[in-house]
N, CA, C, O and the ligand as a Tripos MOL2 file, in Angstrom:
@<TRIPOS>MOLECULE
protein
  225   223    57     0     0
PROTEIN
NO_CHARGES

@<TRIPOS>ATOM
      1 N         -23.0790  106.7770   -6.9950 N.3       1 MET1
      2 CA        -23.6020  108.1310   -7.3070 C.3       1 MET1
      3 C         -24.6310  108.0080   -8.3290 C.2       1 MET1
      4 O         -24.3710  107.7630   -9.5070 O.2       1 MET1
      5 N         -25.8680  108.1910   -7.8370 N.am      2 SER2
      6 CA        -26.9970  108.0830   -8.7760 C.3       2 SER2
      7 C         -27.6860  109.3720   -8.8450 C.2       2 SER2
      8 O         -28.7730  109.4580   -9.4160 O.2       2 SER2
      9 N         -27.1120  110.3950   -8.2900 N.am      3 ASN3
     10 CA        -27.8190  111.7490   -8.2790 C.3       3 ASN3
     11 C         -27.3350  112.6020   -9.5680 C.2       3 ASN3
     12 O         -27.6120  113.7980   -9.6600 O.2       3 ASN3
     13 N         -26.6960  112.0040  -10.4230 N.am      4 VAL4
     14 CA        -26.2500  112.7290  -11.6330 C.3       4 VAL4
     15 C         -27.4880  112.6920  -12.6610 C.2       4 VAL4
     16 O         -27.9900  111.6180  -12.9900 O.2       4 VAL4
     17 N         -27.9370  113.8960  -13.1350 N.am      5 LEU5
     18 CA        -28.9040  113.7560  -14.0250 C.3       5 LEU5
     19 C         -28.3500  113.4610  -15.4370 C.2       5 LEU5
     20 O         -27.4070  114.0960  -15.9080 O.2       5 LEU5
     21 N         -28.9480  112.5220  -16.0450 N.am      6 GLN6
     22 CA        -28.3540  112.1930  -17.3560 C.3       6 GLN6
     23 C         -29.3090  112.7280  -18.4450 C.2       6 GLN6
     24 O         -30.5230  112.6750  -18.2480 O.2       6 GLN6
     25 N         -28.8480  113.1960  -19.4860 N.am      7 PHE7
     26 CA        -29.6140  113.7280  -20.5390 C.3       7 PHE7
     27 C         -30.0170  112.3890  -21.1700 C.2       7 PHE7
     28 O         -29.1750  111.5590  -21.5130 O.2       7 PHE7
     29 N         -31.3460  112.2090  -21.3110 N.am      8 ASN8
     30 CA        -31.7330  110.8990  -21.9000 C.3       8 ASN8
     31 C         -32.6820  111.3060  -22.9930 C.2       8 ASN8
     32 O         -33.8600  111.5600  -22.7390 O.2       8 ASN8
     33 N         -32.1990  111.3680  -24.1620 N.am      9 PRO9
     34 CA        -33.0530  111.7320  -25.3100 C.3       9 PRO9
     35 C         -34.0630  110.6170  -25.4750 C.2       9 PRO9
     36 O         -33.8830  109.4860  -25.0240 O.2       9 PRO9
     37 N         -35.1540  111.0070  -26.1600 N.am     10 LYS10
     38 CA        -36.2370  110.0920  -26.4280 C.3      10 LYS10
     39 C         -35.7440  108.9640  -27.2750 C.2      10 LYS10
     40 O         -35.2220  109.2400  -28.3550 O.2      10 LYS10
     41 N         -35.8650  107.6600  -26.8740 N.am     11 PRO11
     42 CA        -35.3140  106.6740  -27.6660 C.3      11 PRO11
     43 C         -36.0000  106.6520  -29.0900 C.2      11 PRO11
     44 O         -37.2240  106.7530  -29.1730 O.2      11 PRO11
     45 N         -35.3000  106.5350  -30.0730 N.am     12 GLN12
     46 CA        -35.7940  106.4870  -31.4020 C.3      12 GLN12
     47 C         -35.9120  105.0060  -31.8720 C.2      12 GLN12
     48 O         -34.9740  104.2460  -31.6310 O.2      12 GLN12
     49 N         -36.8910  104.6110  -32.4540 N.am     13 ILE13
     50 CA        -37.0810  103.2980  -32.9370 C.3      13 ILE13
     51 C         -37.0760  103.3260  -34.4050 C.2      13 ILE13
     52 O         -37.8900  104.0600  -34.9660 O.2      13 ILE13
     53 N         -36.2590  102.6160  -35.0950 N.am     14 CYS14
     54 CA        -36.2080  102.5200  -36.4550 C.3      14 CYS14
     55 C         -37.6240  102.0450  -37.0400 C.2      14 CYS14
     56 O         -38.1450  100.9970  -36.6600 O.2      14 CYS14
     57 N         -38.1500  102.8040  -37.8950 N.am     15 ALA15
     58 CA        -39.5610  102.4300  -38.4530 C.3      15 ALA15
     59 C         -39.5170  101.2300  -39.3920 C.2      15 ALA15
     60 O         -40.5630  100.7440  -39.8230 O.2      15 ALA15
     61 N         -38.2770  100.7300  -39.7250 N.am     16 ILE16
     62 CA        -38.1710   99.7500  -40.6990 C.3      16 ILE16
     63 C         -37.8040   98.3520  -39.9910 C.2      16 ILE16
     64 O         -38.3800   97.3060  -40.2880 O.2      16 ILE16
     65 N         -36.8200   98.4390  -39.0530 N.am     17 CYS17
     66 CA        -36.3710   97.1430  -38.4250 C.3      17 CYS17
     67 C         -36.9260   97.1240  -36.9270 C.2      17 CYS17
     68 O         -36.7660   96.1210  -36.2320 O.2      17 CYS17
     69 N         -37.4990   98.1130  -36.5100 N.am     18 ASN18
     70 CA        -37.9630   98.3230  -35.1250 C.3      18 ASN18
     71 C         -36.9040   98.0540  -34.0990 C.2      18 ASN18
     72 O         -37.2090   97.4590  -33.0660 O.2      18 ASN18
     73 N         -35.6590   98.4620  -34.3270 N.am     19 LYS19
     74 CA        -34.6970   98.4110  -33.4140 C.3      19 LYS19
     75 C         -34.2360   99.8200  -32.9680 C.2      19 LYS19
     76 O         -34.3000  100.7270  -33.7970 O.2      19 LYS19
     77 N         -33.7750  100.0730  -31.7160 N.am     20 PRO20
     78 CA        -33.3760  101.4390  -31.4270 C.3      20 PRO20
     79 C         -32.3980  101.9910  -32.3480 C.2      20 PRO20
     80 O         -31.5020  101.2800  -32.8050 O.2      20 PRO20
     81 N         -32.5180  103.2170  -32.6450 N.am     21 VAL21
     82 CA        -31.5150  103.9120  -33.4280 C.3      21 VAL21
     83 C         -31.1020  105.0710  -32.7270 C.2      21 VAL21
     84 O         -31.9330  105.8300  -32.2290 O.2      21 VAL21
     85 N         -29.7550  105.2850  -32.6420 N.am     22 GLU22
     86 CA        -29.2020  106.4380  -32.0170 C.3      22 GLU22
     87 C         -29.5580  107.6370  -32.8430 C.2      22 GLU22
     88 O         -29.4940  107.6120  -34.0720 O.2      22 GLU22
     89 N         -29.9460  108.7220  -32.1300 N.am     23 PRO23
     90 CA        -30.3370  110.0530  -32.7710 C.3      23 PRO23
     91 C         -29.2370  110.5120  -33.6760 C.2      23 PRO23
     92 O         -29.4910  111.1230  -34.7140 O.2      23 PRO23
     93 N         -28.0040  110.2260  -33.2940 N.am     24 THR24
     94 CA        -26.8340  110.7970  -34.1400 C.3      24 THR24
     95 C         -26.7780  110.0740  -35.4160 C.2      24 THR24
     96 O         -26.2830  110.6480  -36.3860 O.2      24 THR24
     97 N         -27.2430  108.8460  -35.5270 N.am     25 ILE25
     98 CA        -27.1770  108.1430  -36.8770 C.3      25 ILE25
     99 C         -28.4930  108.0160  -37.5380 C.2      25 ILE25
    100 O         -28.6150  107.4270  -38.6120 O.2      25 ILE25
    101 N         -29.4690  108.5570  -36.9140 N.am     26 ALA26
    102 CA        -30.8930  108.2970  -37.5540 C.3      26 ALA26
    103 C         -31.0410  109.2030  -38.7220 C.2      26 ALA26
    104 O         -30.6420  110.3680  -38.7040 O.2      26 ALA26
    105 N         -31.5990  108.6680  -39.6960 N.am     27 VAL27
    106 CA        -32.1390  109.5840  -40.7830 C.3      27 VAL27
    107 C         -33.6670  109.5780  -40.8580 C.2      27 VAL27
    108 O         -34.3200  108.7630  -40.2060 O.2      27 VAL27
    109 N         -34.2190  110.4670  -41.6350 N.am     28 THR28
    110 CA        -35.6910  110.5340  -41.6320 C.3      28 THR28
    111 C         -36.1910  110.0360  -42.8830 C.2      28 THR28
    112 O         -35.6740  110.4090  -43.9360 O.2      28 THR28
    113 N         -37.2320  109.1570  -42.8590 N.am     29 ASP29
    114 CA        -37.8640  108.6480  -44.1430 C.3      29 ASP29
    115 C         -38.8260  109.7580  -44.5980 C.2      29 ASP29
    116 O         -38.9090  110.8530  -44.0420 O.2      29 ASP29
    117 N         -39.5460  109.3670  -45.6660 N.am     30 GLN30
    118 CA        -40.5360  110.2620  -46.2540 C.3      30 GLN30
    119 C         -41.6540  110.5910  -45.3280 C.2      30 GLN30
    120 O         -42.3100  111.6240  -45.4670 O.2      30 GLN30
    121 N         -41.9040  109.6260  -44.2790 N.am     31 ASP31
    122 CA        -42.9610  109.8470  -43.3730 C.3      31 ASP31
    123 C         -42.5690  110.6210  -42.0960 C.2      31 ASP31
    124 O         -43.3680  110.8400  -41.1850 O.2      31 ASP31
    125 N         -41.2670  111.0230  -42.0960 N.am     32 GLY32
    126 CA        -40.8370  111.7330  -40.9560 C.3      32 GLY32
    127 C         -40.3550  110.8650  -39.8190 C.2      32 GLY32
    128 O         -40.0560  111.3490  -38.7280 O.2      32 GLY32
    129 N         -40.2820  109.5380  -40.0980 N.am     33 LYS33
    130 CA        -39.9790  108.6850  -38.9080 C.3      33 LYS33
    131 C         -38.4720  108.3310  -38.9250 C.2      33 LYS33
    132 O         -37.8760  108.2380  -39.9970 O.2      33 LYS33
    133 N         -37.8830  108.1420  -37.7870 N.am     34 PRO34
    134 CA        -36.5190  107.8400  -37.6970 C.3      34 PRO34
    135 C         -36.1740  106.4360  -38.2430 C.2      34 PRO34
    136 O         -36.8810  105.4760  -37.9370 O.2      34 PRO34
    137 N         -35.1820  106.3140  -38.9830 N.am     35 VAL35
    138 CA        -34.7580  104.9670  -39.4820 C.3      35 VAL35
    139 C         -33.2180  104.9550  -39.5890 C.2      35 VAL35
    140 O         -32.5790  105.9970  -39.7330 O.2      35 VAL35
    141 N         -32.6820  103.8100  -39.5170 N.am     36 HIS36
    142 CA        -31.1760  103.5980  -39.7880 C.3      36 HIS36
    143 C         -30.9320  103.9290  -41.2340 C.2      36 HIS36
    144 O         -31.7150  103.5650  -42.1120 O.2      36 HIS36
    145 N         -29.8880  104.5920  -41.4670 N.am     37 GLU37
    146 CA        -29.5110  104.9300  -42.8180 C.3      37 GLU37
    147 C         -29.4260  103.7270  -43.6760 C.2      37 GLU37
    148 O         -29.8220  103.7580  -44.8410 O.2      37 GLU37
    149 N         -28.8900  102.6000  -43.0980 N.am     38 GLU38
    150 CA        -28.8070  101.3000  -43.8240 C.3      38 GLU38
    151 C         -30.1570  100.7070  -44.2040 C.2      38 GLU38
    152 O         -30.3530  100.1570  -45.2880 O.2      38 GLU38
    153 N         -31.0210  100.8400  -43.3090 N.am     39 CYS39
    154 CA        -32.4360  100.3570  -43.3970 C.3      39 CYS39
    155 C         -33.0420  101.1040  -44.5550 C.2      39 CYS39
    156 O         -33.6540  100.5350  -45.4580 O.2      39 CYS39
    157 N         -32.8460  102.4100  -44.4900 N.am     40 TYR40
    158 CA        -33.5020  103.2490  -45.5390 C.3      40 TYR40
    159 C         -33.0010  102.9790  -46.9070 C.2      40 TYR40
    160 O         -33.7210  103.0110  -47.9050 O.2      40 TYR40
    161 N         -31.6930  102.7040  -46.9080 N.am     41 VAL41
    162 CA        -31.1200  102.4220  -48.2530 C.3      41 VAL41
    163 C         -31.6760  101.1180  -48.8100 C.2      41 VAL41
    164 O         -32.0130  101.0200  -49.9900 O.2      41 VAL41
    165 N         -31.7630  100.1180  -47.9340 N.am     42 LEU42
    166 CA        -32.2310   98.8200  -48.3570 C.3      42 LEU42
    167 C         -33.6320   99.0370  -48.7240 C.2      42 LEU42
    168 O         -34.0500   98.5630  -49.7800 O.2      42 LEU42
    169 N         -34.3770   99.6970  -47.9670 N.am     43 LYS43
    170 CA        -35.9100   99.9040  -48.2100 C.3      43 LYS43
    171 C         -36.0420  100.5290  -49.7290 C.2      43 LYS43
    172 O         -36.7540  100.0570  -50.6150 O.2      43 LYS43
    173 N         -35.3280  101.5180  -49.8210 N.am     44 VAL44
    174 CA        -35.3980  102.2790  -51.1410 C.3      44 VAL44
    175 C         -35.0490  101.3710  -52.2960 C.2      44 VAL44
    176 O         -35.6760  101.4060  -53.3550 O.2      44 VAL44
    177 N         -34.0450  100.5650  -52.0720 N.am     45 ARG45
    178 CA        -33.6750   99.6940  -53.0750 C.3      45 ARG45
    179 C         -34.7310   98.6490  -53.4400 C.2      45 ARG45
    180 O         -34.9560   98.2950  -54.5980 O.2      45 ARG45
    181 N         -35.3710   98.1740  -52.3320 N.am     46 GLN46
    182 CA        -36.3850   97.1960  -52.5460 C.3      46 GLN46
    183 C         -37.6430   97.8020  -53.3240 C.2      46 GLN46
    184 O         -38.2670   97.2120  -54.2060 O.2      46 GLN46
    185 N         -37.8830   98.9890  -52.8760 N.am     47 GLU47
    186 CA        -39.0220   99.5790  -53.4920 C.3      47 GLU47
    187 C         -38.7020  100.0030  -54.9530 C.2      47 GLU47
    188 O         -39.6280  100.0820  -55.7600 O.2      47 GLU47
    189 N         -37.4420  100.2750  -55.3160 N.am     48 ASP48
    190 CA        -37.1070  100.4180  -56.6330 C.3      48 ASP48
    191 C         -37.1520   99.2900  -57.4520 C.2      48 ASP48
    192 O         -37.4370   99.3470  -58.6480 O.2      48 ASP48
    193 N         -36.8410   98.1190  -56.7630 N.am     49 ALA49
    194 CA        -36.9540   96.8080  -57.4910 C.3      49 ALA49
    195 C         -38.3520   96.4490  -57.8610 C.2      49 ALA49
    196 O         -38.6320   95.8340  -58.8910 O.2      49 ALA49
    197 N         -39.2640   96.8800  -56.9300 N.am     50 LYS50
    198 CA        -40.6510   96.5310  -56.9810 C.3      50 LYS50
    199 C         -41.3010   97.3080  -58.1710 C.2      50 LYS50
    200 O         -42.1940   96.8100  -58.8570 O.2      50 LYS50
    201 N         -40.8200   98.4960  -58.3600 N.am     51 LYS51
    202 CA        -41.4550   99.3940  -59.4170 C.3      51 LYS51
    203 C         -41.1730   98.9020  -60.7690 C.2      51 LYS51
    204 O         -40.0580   98.4790  -61.0720 O.2      51 LYS51
    205 N         -42.1570   98.9480  -61.5860 N.am     52 PRO52
    206 CA        -41.9610   98.5730  -63.0100 C.3      52 PRO52
    207 C         -41.1180   99.6840  -63.5730 C.2      52 PRO52
    208 O         -41.2510  100.8390  -63.1700 O.2      52 PRO52
    209 N         -40.2220   99.3330  -64.5320 N.am     53 PRO53
    210 CA        -39.4620  100.3460  -65.1690 C.3      53 PRO53
    211 C         -40.2760  101.4340  -65.8180 C.2      53 PRO53
    212 O         -41.2320  101.1830  -66.5520 O.2      53 PRO53
    213 N         -39.8730  102.6330  -65.5310 N.am     54 THR54
    214 CA        -40.6720  103.8230  -66.0510 C.3      54 THR54
    215 C         -40.3700  103.9700  -67.5710 C.2      54 THR54
    216 O         -39.2450  104.1720  -68.0280 O.2      54 THR54
    217 N         -41.3610  103.8610  -68.2010 N.am     55 VAL55
    218 CA        -41.3270  104.1380  -69.7150 C.3      55 VAL55
    219 C         -41.8750  105.4410  -69.9880 C.2      55 VAL55
    220 O         -43.0360  105.6520  -69.6360 O.2      55 VAL55
    221 N         -41.1920  106.3810  -70.5840 N.am     56 SER56
    222 CA        -41.7040  107.7110  -70.9070 C.3      56 SER56
    223 C         -41.5360  108.0420  -72.2430 C.2      56 SER56
    224 O         -41.9210  109.1330  -72.6610 O.2      56 SER56
    225 ZN        -33.2950   99.8710  -38.8510 Zn       57 ZN57
@<TRIPOS>BOND
     1     1     2 1
     2     2     3 1
     3     3     4 2
     4     3     5 am
     5     5     6 1
     6     6     7 1
     7     7     8 2
     8     7     9 am
     9     9    10 1
    10    10    11 1
    11    11    12 2
    12    11    13 am
    13    13    14 1
    14    14    15 1
    15    15    16 2
    16    15    17 am
    17    17    18 1
    18    18    19 1
    19    19    20 2
    20    19    21 am
    21    21    22 1
    22    22    23 1
    23    23    24 2
    24    23    25 am
    25    25    26 1
    26    26    27 1
    27    27    28 2
    28    27    29 am
    29    29    30 1
    30    30    31 1
    31    31    32 2
    32    31    33 am
    33    33    34 1
    34    34    35 1
    35    35    36 2
    36    35    37 am
    37    37    38 1
    38    38    39 1
    39    39    40 2
    40    39    41 am
    41    41    42 1
    42    42    43 1
    43    43    44 2
    44    43    45 am
    45    45    46 1
    46    46    47 1
    47    47    48 2
    48    47    49 am
    49    49    50 1
    50    50    51 1
    51    51    52 2
    52    51    53 am
    53    53    54 1
    54    54    55 1
    55    55    56 2
    56    55    57 am
    57    57    58 1
    58    58    59 1
    59    59    60 2
    60    59    61 am
    61    61    62 1
    62    62    63 1
    63    63    64 2
    64    63    65 am
    65    65    66 1
    66    66    67 1
    67    67    68 2
    68    67    69 am
    69    69    70 1
    70    70    71 1
    71    71    72 2
    72    71    73 am
    73    73    74 1
    74    74    75 1
    75    75    76 2
    76    75    77 am
    77    77    78 1
    78    78    79 1
    79    79    80 2
    80    79    81 am
    81    81    82 1
    82    82    83 1
    83    83    84 2
    84    83    85 am
    85    85    86 1
    86    86    87 1
    87    87    88 2
    88    87    89 am
    89    89    90 1
    90    90    91 1
    91    91    92 2
    92    91    93 am
    93    93    94 1
    94    94    95 1
    95    95    96 2
    96    95    97 am
    97    97    98 1
    98    98    99 1
    99    99   100 2
   100    99   101 am
   101   101   102 1
   102   102   103 1
   103   103   104 2
   104   103   105 am
   105   105   106 1
   106   106   107 1
   107   107   108 2
   108   107   109 am
   109   109   110 1
   110   110   111 1
   111   111   112 2
   112   111   113 am
   113   113   114 1
   114   114   115 1
   115   115   116 2
   116   115   117 am
   117   117   118 1
   118   118   119 1
   119   119   120 2
   120   119   121 am
   121   121   122 1
   122   122   123 1
   123   123   124 2
   124   123   125 am
   125   125   126 1
   126   126   127 1
   127   127   128 2
   128   127   129 am
   129   129   130 1
   130   130   131 1
   131   131   132 2
   132   131   133 am
   133   133   134 1
   134   134   135 1
   135   135   136 2
   136   135   137 am
   137   137   138 1
   138   138   139 1
   139   139   140 2
   140   139   141 am
   141   141   142 1
   142   142   143 1
   143   143   144 2
   144   143   145 am
   145   145   146 1
   146   146   147 1
   147   147   148 2
   148   147   149 am
   149   149   150 1
   150   150   151 1
   151   151   152 2
   152   151   153 am
   153   153   154 1
   154   154   155 1
   155   155   156 2
   156   155   157 am
   157   157   158 1
   158   158   159 1
   159   159   160 2
   160   159   161 am
   161   161   162 1
   162   162   163 1
   163   163   164 2
   164   163   165 am
   165   165   166 1
   166   166   167 1
   167   167   168 2
   168   167   169 am
   169   169   170 1
   170   170   171 1
   171   171   172 2
   172   171   173 am
   173   173   174 1
   174   174   175 1
   175   175   176 2
   176   175   177 am
   177   177   178 1
   178   178   179 1
   179   179   180 2
   180   179   181 am
   181   181   182 1
   182   182   183 1
   183   183   184 2
   184   183   185 am
   185   185   186 1
   186   186   187 1
   187   187   188 2
   188   187   189 am
   189   189   190 1
   190   190   191 1
   191   191   192 2
   192   191   193 am
   193   193   194 1
   194   194   195 1
   195   195   196 2
   196   195   197 am
   197   197   198 1
   198   198   199 1
   199   199   200 2
   200   199   201 am
   201   201   202 1
   202   202   203 1
   203   203   204 2
   204   203   205 am
   205   205   206 1
   206   206   207 1
   207   207   208 2
   208   207   209 am
   209   209   210 1
   210   210   211 1
   211   211   212 2
   212   211   213 am
   213   213   214 1
   214   214   215 1
   215   215   216 2
   216   215   217 am
   217   217   218 1
   218   218   219 1
   219   219   220 2
   220   219   221 am
   221   221   222 1
   222   222   223 1
   223   223   224 2
@<TRIPOS>SUBSTRUCTURE
     1 MET1         2 RESIDUE 1 A MET
     2 SER2         6 RESIDUE 1 A SER
     3 ASN3        10 RESIDUE 1 A ASN
     4 VAL4        14 RESIDUE 1 A VAL
     5 LEU5        18 RESIDUE 1 A LEU
     6 GLN6        22 RESIDUE 1 A GLN
     7 PHE7        26 RESIDUE 1 A PHE
     8 ASN8        30 RESIDUE 1 A ASN
     9 PRO9        34 RESIDUE 1 A PRO
    10 LYS10       38 RESIDUE 1 A LYS
    11 PRO11       42 RESIDUE 1 A PRO
    12 GLN12       46 RESIDUE 1 A GLN
    13 ILE13       50 RESIDUE 1 A ILE
    14 CYS14       54 RESIDUE 1 A CYS
    15 ALA15       58 RESIDUE 1 A ALA
    16 ILE16       62 RESIDUE 1 A ILE
    17 CYS17       66 RESIDUE 1 A CYS
    18 ASN18       70 RESIDUE 1 A ASN
    19 LYS19       74 RESIDUE 1 A LYS
    20 PRO20       78 RESIDUE 1 A PRO
    21 VAL21       82 RESIDUE 1 A VAL
    22 GLU22       86 RESIDUE 1 A GLU
    23 PRO23       90 RESIDUE 1 A PRO
    24 THR24       94 RESIDUE 1 A THR
    25 ILE25       98 RESIDUE 1 A ILE
    26 ALA26      102 RESIDUE 1 A ALA
    27 VAL27      106 RESIDUE 1 A VAL
    28 THR28      110 RESIDUE 1 A THR
    29 ASP29      114 RESIDUE 1 A ASP
    30 GLN30      118 RESIDUE 1 A GLN
    31 ASP31      122 RESIDUE 1 A ASP
    32 GLY32      126 RESIDUE 1 A GLY
    33 LYS33      130 RESIDUE 1 A LYS
    34 PRO34      134 RESIDUE 1 A PRO
    35 VAL35      138 RESIDUE 1 A VAL
    36 HIS36      142 RESIDUE 1 A HIS
    37 GLU37      146 RESIDUE 1 A GLU
    38 GLU38      150 RESIDUE 1 A GLU
    39 CYS39      154 RESIDUE 1 A CYS
    40 TYR40      158 RESIDUE 1 A TYR
    41 VAL41      162 RESIDUE 1 A VAL
    42 LEU42      166 RESIDUE 1 A LEU
    43 LYS43      170 RESIDUE 1 A LYS
    44 VAL44      174 RESIDUE 1 A VAL
    45 ARG45      178 RESIDUE 1 A ARG
    46 GLN46      182 RESIDUE 1 A GLN
    47 GLU47      186 RESIDUE 1 A GLU
    48 ASP48      190 RESIDUE 1 A ASP
    49 ALA49      194 RESIDUE 1 A ALA
    50 LYS50      198 RESIDUE 1 A LYS
    51 LYS51      202 RESIDUE 1 A LYS
    52 PRO52      206 RESIDUE 1 A PRO
    53 PRO53      210 RESIDUE 1 A PRO
    54 THR54      214 RESIDUE 1 A THR
    55 VAL55      218 RESIDUE 1 A VAL
    56 SER56      222 RESIDUE 1 A SER
    57 ZN57       225 GROUP 0 **** ****
């Protein structure tokens, strides 16, 4: 039976690891790109680590 129309959502590719990410678990980064939540957390942590401590 191949006559069943399947709902085929546009595949989303994680902008960080370039692997497919299911729309149900995708989160959106600052650029509006789909990313894995895990990847996003890791990326944010890395960027935080790169930033010099803010002295105000
Ligand atoms: Zn990812």
